[in-house]
C-alpha angles and dihedrals in degrees: 000000000000120000117258114269111265119213135181103184118184122242097239134135122248094261095052092044090051092050092050092045091051092049091047092050091047093050092045092051092048092048088056093045092246133133112267114266120260092195118139116276094247092055092049090047094051090047091049093050093045095049100036104034105035136051090243093121091061090064110013097186127143089254093051090047090053092047092049093048092047090050090050091049091050093050097038108031093184087066095052095101092051091046091053091047091051091049089052093046093049092047091048092048091050091049090048091050092048090050092048092050091048091050090048091051091050090049092049091050091049090052091049091050090050091050091049089050093049090048093049093048091044092052087060095042094051089062089069094051132081140192113276093020116142113238139177123224140164126237123179091346095307126109120231136180121216146148127263106249099173136018122208132177092277106353137065132204111223122200112210142151132237122220097237141030133063097274104047099166113089139172124210129187112217139169107263091242089063094066128072124198115248110233 
């Protein structure tokens, strides 16, 4: 179980906290080579208190962020609305990130399944092909005719020529299902 959040908040009024937070944000931006922040004073103040007067940075999780913001709101009631807004923004950002990762993983699995399907179908299609056989294929929307130069378990290498350019002879490795015998 994580250790309880430790804080050491200063005993300063709202004006002094806002001035220190603004200076802190300015110096931090400059140290990173960024433009100074134009965020509202309450946001800068909550960020300043969370980063400088809690151990949040040692474990910057959603839970720690919430605990830090709740501690700030308890100590400085005038910052409670900003603390609640930051908790909501952080939670929403984490949910968005989780959703994006889940969508990415689904997309990757779909692509793997498609590659497995192409490979399985190509393993069958290559059985009907032979070295030296003339075949038709498409590349970048154009149709070409070439000769099978190599046969693999699921792929073929097709030798063909292009109509222009100095080096007209080309080889292209393709899944066997992407070539069609020329009759």
